[in-house]
C-alpha positions in Angstrom: 30.6 1.6 4.7 27.1 3.0 4.1 24.2 0.9 2.9 24.3 2.8 -0.4 28.1 2.0 -0.8 27.6 -1.6 0.1 24.7 -2.0 -2.3 26.7 -0.4 -5.1 29.7 -2.7 -4.7 27.8 -5.9 -5.2 25.4 -7.1 -7.9 21.8 -6.7 -6.6 20.2 -10.1 -6.2 17.0 -9.1 -7.8 18.6 -7.1 -10.7 19.6 -10.3 -12.4 15.9 -11.1 -12.8 14.8 -7.6 -13.9 14.4 -8.6 -17.5 12.3 -11.6 -16.6 10.4 -9.5 -14.1 9.5 -7.0 -16.8 8.3 -9.7 -19.1 6.1 -11.2 -16.4 4.7 -7.8 -15.5 4.0 -7.2 -19.1 2.2 -10.5 -19.4 0.2 -9.9 -16.3 -0.8 -6.5 -17.5 -2.0 -8.0 -20.8 -4.0 -10.7 -19.0 -5.6 -8.1 -16.7 -6.5 -5.9 -19.7 -8.1 -8.9 -21.4 -10.0 -9.9 -18.3 -11.3 -6.4 -17.7 -12.6 -6.2 -21.2 -14.2 -9.6 -21.4 -17.3 -8.9 -19.2 -18.1 -5.7 -21.1 -17.7 -7.3 -24.5 -19.8 -10.3 -23.5 -22.4 -8.2 -21.8 -21.9 -10.0 -18.5 -22.5 -8.4 -15.1 -21.1 -11.1 -12.8 -19.3 -9.7 -9.7 -16.5 -11.3 -7.8 -17.4 -13.4 -4.8 -18.6 -11.3 -1.8 -19.0 -8.2 -3.9 -22.7 -7.3 -3.8 -24.6 -4.8 -6.0 -24.5 -2.5 -2.9 -20.7 -2.9 -2.7 -20.4 -2.1 -6.4 -22.6 1.0 -6.0 -20.5 2.2 -3.0 -17.3 1.7 -5.0 -18.7 3.7 -7.9 -19.9 6.5 -5.6 -16.6 6.6 -3.8 -14.5 6.8 -7.0 -16.7 9.6 -8.4 -16.4 11.6 -5.1 -12.6 11.0 -5.0 -12.1 12.1 -8.6 -14.1 15.3 -7.9 -11.6 16.2 -5.2 -8.5 16.1 -7.5 -7.3 19.7 -8.0 -5.7 21.3 -11.1 -2.1 20.3 -10.3 -3.2 16.6 -9.8 -2.9 16.5 -6.0 -5.4 15.8 -3.3 -5.9 16.6 0.3 -7.8 19.5 1.8 -7.2 19.1 5.5 -4.5 21.2 7.2 -1.1 19.6 7.2 -2.1 16.9 4.8 -3.1 19.2 1.9 -1.3 18.1 -1.2 0.3 15.2 0.7 2.1 12.9 -1.8 1.0 9.9 0.1 -2.7 10.8 -0.1 -2.2 11.4 -3.8 -0.5 8.0 -4.3 -3.2 6.2 -2.3 -6.0 7.9 -4.4 -4.1 6.9 -7.6 -3.9 3.3 -6.4 -7.6 3.3 -5.6 -8.3 4.4 -9.2 -5.9 1.8 -10.5 -7.7 -0.9 -8.5 -10.9 -0.2 -10.5 -9.9 -1.1 -14.0 -6.3 -0.2 -14.2 -4.9 2.4 -16.5 -7.4 1.6 -19.3 -10.4 2.3 -17.1 -12.6 5.4 -16.8 -10.2 7.0 -14.3 -7.1 6.8 -16.5 -7.0 10.6 -16.7 -7.1 10.9 -12.9 -4.3 8.3 -12.7 -2.2 10.2 -15.2 -2.7 13.4 -13.2 -1.6 11.6 -10.0 1.6 10.5 -11.9 2.2 14.1 -13.1 1.8 15.4 -9.5 4.2 12.9 -8.0 6.8 13.3 -10.7 6.7 17.0 -10.2 7.5 16.5 -6.5 10.5 14.2 -7.1 13.7 15.9 -6.0 17.2 15.3 -7.4 18.1 12.8 -4.6 15.0 10.8 -5.3 12.9 12.0 -2.4 9.2 12.5 -3.4 7.7 15.1 -1.1 5.4 18.2 -1.3 7.3 21.5 -1.5 6.0 22.8 1.8 6.7 20.0 4.2 4.3 20.2 7.1 4.0 16.6 8.3 6.3 14.9 10.7 6.6 11.7 8.8 7.4 12.6 5.2 8.9 9.1 4.5 5.4 7.7 4.7 4.4 9.8 1.7 7.5 8.9 -0.1 6.9 5.2 0.5 3.3 5.2 -0.8 4.4 7.3 -3.8 7.1 4.8 -4.6 4.7 2.0 -4.2 2.2 3.6 -6.6 4.8 4.5 -9.2 6.0 0.8 -9.2 2.5 -0.3 -10.0 1.8 2.1 -12.8 5.2 1.5 -14.4 4.2 -2.1 -14.9 1.4 -0.9 -17.3 2.8 2.4 -18.7 6.5 1.7 -19.2 6.9 5.5 -19.1 10.7 6.2 -18.9 10.0 9.3 -16.7 8.2 7.0 -14.2 11.1 4.5 -14.3 13.7 7.2 -13.6 11.8 8.6 -10.7 11.0 5.1 -9.4 14.6 4.0 -9.6 15.8 7.1 -7.7 13.0 6.8 -5.1 13.9 3.2 -4.5 17.6 4.0 -4.1 16.7 6.6 -1.5 14.7 4.0 0.5 17.7 1.7 0.4 20.0 4.5 1.5 17.8 5.3 4.5 17.7 1.7 5.9 19.3 1.9 9.3 21.7 -0.5 11.1 18.8 -2.4 12.7 17.3 -3.2 9.3 14.4 -0.8 9.7 13.5 2.7 8.8 13.1 5.9 10.9 11.0 9.1 10.9 14.2 11.0 11.7 18.0 10.5 11.8 17.8 9.1 15.3 18.8 5.4 15.1 16.5 4.5 18.0 13.5 5.9 16.0 13.0 2.9 13.7 9.6 1.4 14.0 7.4 -1.3 12.6 4.9 1.0 10.8 7.3 3.1 8.8 9.4 -0.1 8.1 6.5 -2.0 6.6 5.7 1.0 4.4 9.2 1.1 3.0 9.3 -2.7 2.5 6.1 -2.5 0.3 7.7 0.3 -1.7 10.7 -2.0 -2.3 8.4 -4.9 -3.3 6.6 -2.7 -5.7 9.8 -1.4 -7.3 11.0 -5.0 -7.6 7.8 -6.0 -9.4 8.5 -3.2 -11.9 12.0 -4.6 -12.6 14.1 -2.3 -10.4 17.0 -4.1 -8.7 16.6 -4.5 -4.9 19.4 -6.2 -3.0 18.3 -9.4 -1.2 20.3 -8.2 1.8 18.0 -5.2 2.3 14.9 -7.4 2.4 16.5 -9.9 4.7 17.6 -7.3 7.2 14.1 -5.7 7.2 12.6 -9.1 7.8 14.8 -9.7 10.8 13.9 -6.3 12.2 10.2 -7.2 12.0 10.7 -10.6 13.6 12.6 -9.0 16.5 9.6 -6.7 17.0 7.1 -9.6 17.3 5.6 -10.2 20.8 4.7 -13.5 22.4 1.0 -13.0 21.5 1.9 -12.9 17.8 1.3 -9.1 17.5 4.0 -6.5 17.0 5.4 -3.7 19.1 6.1 -0.2 17.8 9.8 -0.1 18.4 12.3 -2.8 19.4 13.0 -1.1 22.8 9.3 -0.4 23.5 7.2 -2.4 25.9 5.8 -5.6 24.3 2.4 -4.0 23.5 0.7 -5.3 20.3 -1.6 -3.2 18.2 -3.9 -4.5 15.5 -3.1 -2.0 12.6 0.7 -2.3 12.8 0.5 -6.0 13.4 -1.5 -6.5 10.2 1.0 -4.3 8.3 3.9 -6.5 9.5 2.1 -9.7 8.5 1.6 -8.3 5.0 5.2 -7.2 4.6 6.6 -10.6 5.8 4.2 -12.5 3.5 5.3 -10.3 0.5 8.9 -11.2 1.5 8.0 -14.8 0.9 7.5 -15.9 4.5 3.8 -16.9 4.1 4.4 -20.3 5.8 6.9 -19.0 8.4 6.0 -19.5 12.1 6.2 -15.8 12.7 3.6 -15.1 10.0 1.4 -17.9 11.3 1.5 -16.5 14.8 0.8 -13.0 13.4 -2.3 -14.3 11.6 -3.5 -16.0 14.7 -3.2 -12.7 16.5 -5.2 -10.9 13.8 -8.0 -13.5 14.0 -8.6 -12.8 17.7 -11.4 -10.4 18.6 -10.2 -7.0 17.4 -11.9 -4.0 15.8 -14.5 -3.7 14.3 -16.0 -6.2 16.8 -15.0 -4.2 19.9 -16.4 -0.9 18.7 -19.7 0.7 19.4 -21.8 2.1 16.5 -20.3 5.3 15.0 -17.0 4.9 16.9 -13.8 4.4 14.9 -10.7 2.7 16.2 -7.3 4.5 16.2 -5.7 4.3 12.7 -9.0 2.8 11.5 -8.6 2.9 7.8 -4.9 2.1 7.9 -5.7 -1.0 10.0 -8.6 -2.1 7.7 -6.4 -1.8 4.6 -3.6 -4.0 6.0 -5.9 -6.5 7.7 -7.8 -7.0 4.4 -4.5 -7.6 2.6 -3.4 -10.0 5.3 -6.8 -11.9 5.1 -6.4 -12.0 1.3 -2.9 -13.5 1.7 -4.0 -16.0 4.4 -6.4 -17.9 2.1 -10.1 -18.5 1.4 -11.3 -19.4 5.0 -9.9 -16.2 6.5 -10.9 -14.2 3.5 -14.5 -15.5 3.7 -14.6 -14.5 7.4 -13.0 -11.1 7.2 -14.1 -9.5 3.9 -17.9 -9.6 4.4 -17.4 -8.2 7.9 -15.2 -5.3 6.8 -17.3 -4.7 3.7 -20.5 -4.3 5.7 -18.7 -2.0 8.2 -17.4 0.3 5.4 -20.8 0.4 3.6 -22.4 1.6 6.8 -19.8 4.3 7.2 -20.0 5.8 3.7 -21.6 9.3 3.5 -24.4 10.0 1.2 -22.0 11.9 -1.0 -19.9 8.9 -1.5 -17.0 9.7 0.8 -15.6 8.2 4.0 -14.6 10.5 6.9 -11.3 10.8 8.8 -11.0 13.7 11.2 -7.2 13.6 11.3 -5.7 13.0 7.8 -8.8 13.9 5.8 -11.6 12.4 3.8 -9.6 11.9 0.6 -7.3 9.6 2.5 -10.1 7.7 4.2 -12.0 7.3 0.9 -9.0 6.0 -0.9 -8.2 3.5 1.8 -11.9 2.3 2.0 -12.0 1.9 -1.8 -8.8 -0.1 -1.8 -10.3 -2.5 0.8 -13.6 -2.9 -1.1 -11.9 -3.5 -4.4 -9.5 -6.2 -3.3 -11.7 -9.0 -4.8 -11.0 -7.6 -8.3 -7.2 -8.2 -8.0 -6.3 -5.3 -10.4 -3.3 -4.0 -8.4 -0.4 -6.5 -8.8 1.2 -5.8 -5.4 -2.1 -6.2 -3.6 -2.6 -9.6 -5.4 0.5 -11.2 -3.8 -0.4 -14.2 -1.7 
């Protein structure tokens, strides 16, 4: 029996709480809207802890640059195989959402992102650009699903819900026998990075009231636990040598914490691994680590989840690093995926203290 058939023959664990979840999302959205409006109405200019005036200026400059890169069809991405990538569009939309949500000055840009992604949703739920030129299209689908889950919590657009529901079901259908996800149909191809991306997509859908079977989450958690090494970090695939890498280890810690395992020994060991000397400390000026912005994004989320002591250590360090890497035009540079991707990721990191994206606020 396939995963899809198994899921359809039992009541999804989380579907029983969909109505309550929708009410909670609605309440949180109202509270966020009130909070965002209060400083403006009161004429206050207080910034969240660790957000300096220089940080705020960098955020504003980055958002303006990113908005200027959105093209007529709502997409982003100007570099080679990542042009019009749905994942880049979704990350850019999330960066706009992190500013002041869908009521902020970038609401039109967010709506254009939604339009672009809905236009790329296929009948089977797969969200992908028409001319597929990347080797890992499930990444783009995962980030697109994650973004749609967050915007549905504030928009309640039935078109978004329909696309989100179909996209979520596709993710569930593609979970393999090991509990992870693959780039291809090869069952040995499941890895930690693509699995964490799909897990966050499921968590986002669940926040929006879409039913997600508990079994799917439990199986993915077991997959990640099996991939953990003795040093607390995570290997790439289960059959790979036990080599830990900072970016994917941070992603695994975030996914496990979102699954409710914040106090689990596996997460505690993962956090200890992340607190050891890692980039940016080991880098020379001007040199970026492999998967630099991916790693910074997940490590910042992991630090946020870990609590104030780790947050107070990590955020000022990564904040200052990113401020030093911003170009005069407001962008951040990535030679592989593109500057739109790098800028969106950097903006998400810098805007964590505002807590405007529900999924990123999970602790």
